[in-house]
C-alpha positions as CSV (number, residue, x, y, z in Angstrom):
1,M,31.2,8.1,34.3
2,K,32.7,8.9,30.9
3,Q,33.4,5.2,30.2
4,A,29.8,4.3,31.1
5,I,28.4,6.9,28.7
6,L,30.8,5.8,25.9
7,E,29.8,2.2,26.3
8,S,26.1,3.0,26.2
9,D,23.9,2.4,23.0
10,D,22.0,5.6,23.8
11,Q,24.9,8.1,24.3
12,M,23.1,11.0,22.8
13,E,19.9,10.6,24.9
14,I,22.0,10.3,28.1
15,L,24.1,13.4,27.3
16,Y,21.0,15.4,26.4
17,H,19.2,14.4,29.6
18,L,22.3,15.2,31.7
19,S,22.7,18.6,30.0
20,K,19.1,19.4,30.7
21,N,19.4,18.2,34.3
22,P,22.7,19.6,35.7
23,A,21.8,18.7,39.3
24,E,21.6,15.0,38.4
25,F,24.8,15.3,36.4
26,R,26.6,16.7,39.5
27,R,25.0,14.0,41.7
28,I,26.3,11.2,39.4
29,A,29.7,12.8,39.0
30,A,30.2,12.8,42.8
31,L,29.5,9.1,43.1
32,P,32.2,6.4,43.3
33,P,33.0,4.8,39.8
34,R,30.9,1.7,40.3
35,K,27.8,3.5,41.6
36,A,28.2,6.1,38.9
37,F,28.3,3.3,36.3
38,K,25.1,1.8,37.8
39,A,23.4,5.3,37.9
40,I,24.2,5.8,34.1
41,V,22.8,2.3,33.4
42,D,19.7,3.1,35.3
43,L,19.3,6.4,33.6
44,E,19.7,4.7,30.2
45,E,17.0,2.2,31.1
46,S,14.6,4.9,32.2
47,L,15.2,6.9,29.0
48,T,14.8,4.0,26.6
49,A,12.0,2.2,28.4
50,P,8.6,2.4,26.7
51,P,6.1,4.5,28.4
52,A,3.9,2.7,30.9
53,K,0.6,1.6,29.4
54,K,-2.6,2.3,31.2
55,D,-5.3,-0.3,31.4
56,E,-7.1,1.2,28.5
57,A,-8.6,-0.7,25.6
58,P,-7.1,-0.1,22.2
59,P,-8.8,2.6,20.3
60,T,-11.6,1.3,18.1
61,P,-11.2,2.1,14.4
62,A,-13.6,4.7,13.0
63,P,-16.6,3.1,11.2
64,R,-16.3,3.1,7.5
65,K,-18.6,5.6,5.8
66,Q,-21.3,4.2,3.5
67,T,-20.8,5.4,0.0
68,Q,-23.5,7.2,-2.0
69,A,-22.2,5.7,-5.2
70,P,-24.6,3.4,-7.1
71,T,-23.7,-0.3,-7.2
72,P,-21.3,-1.2,-10.0
73,I,-22.6,-2.6,-13.3
74,T,-22.1,-6.3,-13.3
75,E,-22.9,-7.2,-16.9
76,L,-19.8,-6.1,-18.7
77,T,-19.0,-8.9,-21.0
78,A,-17.4,-8.7,-24.4
79,R,-19.3,-10.4,-27.2
80,H,-17.2,-10.0,-30.2
81,T,-18.4,-11.8,-33.3
82,A,-17.0,-11.7,-36.7
83,P,-19.3,-10.2,-39.4
84,V,-21.2,-12.8,-41.2
85,D,-20.3,-13.1,-44.9
86,E,-23.7,-13.6,-46.5
87,A,-22.2,-15.4,-49.5
88,A,-20.4,-17.9,-47.3
89,Q,-23.6,-18.4,-45.3
90,A,-25.5,-19.1,-48.5
91,V,-22.9,-21.7,-49.5
92,K,-23.3,-23.4,-46.1
93,D,-27.1,-23.4,-46.5
94,D,-26.8,-24.9,-50.1
95,D,-28.7,-21.9,-51.4
96,F,-27.1,-21.3,-54.8
97,R,-29.7,-18.7,-55.9
98,K,-28.9,-16.4,-53.0
99,F,-25.2,-17.0,-53.4
100,K,-25.5,-16.0,-57.1
101,Q,-27.5,-12.8,-56.2
102,I,-24.9,-11.7,-53.6
103,E,-21.9,-12.3,-55.9
104,D,-23.6,-10.6,-58.8
105,A,-24.4,-7.6,-56.7
106,R,-20.7,-7.4,-55.5
107,E,-19.5,-7.7,-59.1
108,L,-21.8,-5.0,-60.3
109,K,-20.6,-2.7,-57.4
110,K,-17.0,-3.2,-58.4
111,L,-17.7,-2.5,-62.1
112,R,-19.5,0.8,-61.2
113,R,-16.6,2.0,-59.1
114,A,-14.1,1.5,-61.9
């Protein structure tokens, strides 16, 4: 009986079960060695076997709750544009008069700061 328990993969479960059931321990101890070995193997199988499943359907998951949050904003786009330099735009448009006005205003602003 000792050798059968030592060779088992579930030694602790077998020993715990036998300690909780001393009558079964005495019954197995009184058996001849081969029958005791078979009894330990049978006990091991009964202890490690998964519980018998009933013919029940698997539990259905709980339905998801509908949120009260508003729908997310979809128009989140970045529209970065560089500031337009009016003097450069006037040069592109071949408007020398406007270019001269802008540059004169900038020059006058610089002179007033100084």
